[in-house]
N, C-alpha and C positions, 0 to 999 in steps of 0.2 A: 230417724232418731226421736226418742221420747225423752224429754228432759224434765227432771224435777226442777223446782223454781228456787225456793229458799235454800241458800247455801250452794247453789249451782249457777243461777243466773245473777242473783244479787244477795247481799247480806244487809238487812235493815234498810233497804232502799238504795244501797250503794252497789253499783255494778261490779261483778267479779272481773278481775283483770283479764282482758282478751275476749270477753263475751261478745262485744260488738263485732269484732273481726271474725270470730268463729261463726256467728249467725249469718253474716254477710257471705261468707265463703260457702256455707251449707246451702243457702238460697241460690247462690250463683251456680252451684253444682246440681241444682234441681233436686236436692234431697228433701223428702217429706220431713217436716219438723212439727212435732206436737209437744205440748207442755202439760204435765200432769202434776198437780200439787195436792198434798194432804192438808194444805192450809184452807180451812173452811171459813175464814174471816173475810175473804175477798171473792167477788164475783169474777167471771171471765172478763167482763168489761173493765172492772177495776184492775185486773192483771194487765190487760193490754194497754190501758192508760199509763200505768206505771212503766211498762216496757218502753213506751214512747218517750218518756222522760229519760230513760236510760240509753236511748238510741238504738233500741232493739225493736224490729218490726214483728208484729204478730196479729192475727185475727182472733176474735173471741171464739170462733169455731175450732180453733186449734188448741184451746185451753180446756182441760178437764180438771175440776176441783173435787175434793172429797164431799163438799156440800152438794154438788150436782149429782155425784154418785149416790149419796144418801137419798136425795129426792127421787132418783130413778128407781131405787129399791122400794121406797114407799109407794110409788106410782104402780110398780109391778104387782103390789098386793091389793090394789084397788081400794085405797083408803080415802078416795076423793070425798071431801066434805067432813071427814072426821077431824077431831081436835088432837093435836100433838103438843106436848110440853117441850119447849126448846131451851136448852142451855147452850148459848152461843151468840154469835154476832148477827147483825142485821142481814148480812149476805146469806147466812144460812136460812134465816126466816124467809127471805125473798125467794130463795131457790126452792124451798119446800112448798111454798104457796103457789109459785108459778109453774113448777114442773110436776108436782104431785097432787096439786089441788086440795091440799089439806088446810085446816085452819090452825095457824100457829099461835100458841099462847106462851107467855113467859118472855124469853129472849131479853133484849136490852131493857124492856119495861120493868123487869124485876131487879135491875142492877143497883137501885138505890135502897132496896128494902133490907131490913135488919132482923135480928133475932126477935125483937119486940113484935114485928109483924108476924113472925111464926107463932109466937105465944098467943097473940090476940086474934089471929086469922085462921088457924088450922082446925080449931074446934068450934062447933061439933063436927064440921066436915070441911074438906078442901073446896076451893072455888077456882076453877070448875071441879066438880066431884071426880074422884078417881075413876069411877065407872065410865066417865065420858072421854077419858084420855086413852087413845089407841096406841100411843108410843111416846116415849121420852127419847128425844134426839139430842145427843151431846157432841159439841164441837169445841174448839178453842174459844174461850170466853174471857175477854179482858176485864169484865166486871163480875167474875165468878165470886160468889159470896155464900154466907151461911144460909140465907133464905133459899137460894137456888138449890143448894145441896140438900136441904131439908125437904123442899117440895118435890124434887125429883125422886128422892129416897121414898117418900110416902106414896107417890103415884105407883112406883114399882112394887112396893110391899103390899099396898092395899088392893091393887088390881093385878093379879097374877097373869092376866091375859095381855097386859100392857107390854108392848115390845120395848126392849132396851136397845137402842140403835146408836152406835158411835160412828163419827165420821172418819176417825183415824186413830192409830195407837201411839203416835209420837209422844214421848214423855217430855221432851224439851226442844227448844229451837234456839239457834244462835242469834244473839242480838248484836254482838260485836266481838272482836278478838278476846277470847277467854271469858266472855260474859253470856250467860244463857237465861232464858225465860221459860216458865212452864208452858207446855203445849197441851193439846186436847187430851192426850193420854193421861196426863196428871189429873185432869178434871174427871175423866172417865173412871179412873181407878178410885178416886175419892167417893164417887157415887156408888161404884160397885161394892166397896167395903161397907159403906153405910147401909146400902140396900140388901146386902147379903146375896147378890147375884151378879154374874158376869154378863156383858152385853150379848144379846142374841146374834148380833152381826156387827162387824167392823167394816165399813163400806169402802174405805180408801185403800191405798197400798198397805200391805202386800196381798190384798185379796186376789186369789187365783181366778175366781169367777169374773171379777172386774177386768183382769188382764185378758182373759179369753174373750170377753165381750168386746173389749177394745180392738183386739186383733181382727175379730170377725166383722165388726161394724166399719172398720177403716180399711178392710181388705189387705191387711199386713201379713207378710210371711215372717214368722219369728226368727228364722235363720238369716233374714236380711234386715232385722230390726235390732237396734241397740238401745237399751235403757240406761240412762245416765243419771246418777244421783250421788248424794253425799252420805246416805245412810244405808248400811248393809241390811238392817232388819226390815226396812220398808222398801226402798227403791230397788236394791239389788235382788232381794228375795222376790219382789214383784216380777222383775224381768225373768229371773231364773225359773219361776214357777211354770212358765209356758214356753221355755226354751229360747228366750231371747239372748243375744249377747249383752253383756253388762260392763259398764265403765263406771268406776268409783272415782270421785274427785275429792281432793283434800281441802277444798275451799269452804267446807261446811262444818257440821257439828260432830264429826267423828275423826279420830286419828288414824293414820296409816296402820299403826300397830293393831288397832281394833279391826280394821278392814281385813288385814291378811290373816288374822287369827279367828275370824268369824266362822260359824258353822258352815259346813260345805255348801248347803243350799242357800247360804247368804253371802258366799265368798265371791267377789267380782272376778270376771275374766281379765279385766285390764284396770290399771290404776294410773292416775295422772294428777298433777298439781291442781289443774283447773281445766275447764272446757276450752281454754285458749289453745290447748294442744291440737284441737281439731283444725284450727286455721293452718297450722304448720303442716299437718299431715295431708290435708286435702287441696291446698292451693297448687 
């Protein structure tokens, strides 16, 4: 089983009903359990620490984030030592530096800057200069602002060789019942509109190449693997892209009506109120 996290395991740090029992049952039945999240604001260690507070056991090696996926992509391009401009949280910065060996600039450090910093600091040239930036990497950013939007835009427009890398396409995330917050996809699209170009790659779900790599690296048979998530356009599409079974749960950011009317390649094989159903089915 591969589980999405936000909206599946918890919402805003509060466990979904039945999650502890479901996980205990899966472990007791010796099922392989992995967690894959498009949330680039947390590291695998952050995720397992939170899980511990929720009463859910997991190891960092069982957690894949869109930040680690983006780092893996940059590492595959051999960008070690190059500078990348980051729109995102510290977890993304750390993943890129540790796993891809790049030098991250921007990130949380640009969170307090304003339009005045744009006017006073962008001319005659950017610092670092656009020619030195190998990629702009965009993830969810709780301090996304005018300065970051302007700087990312200019790096992408002034250096056509600069890669535009997004961690994930999710437009919003569920904060609580009926309340949503912008997610990485919103920031990605703001930059895309201003820069006049779409991302060169979106690294997280529903990337088929990521799904294929996951199956191969973990030795998984898609016919014996189930992707569980709350979004059809990311989680379910991710699983279906490589022939996994898919389970959609109603505990997250989409309604059942949206799930059953999704495009065929995003339509789940099974639906349930939450993953608590797995405890009842497997015990």
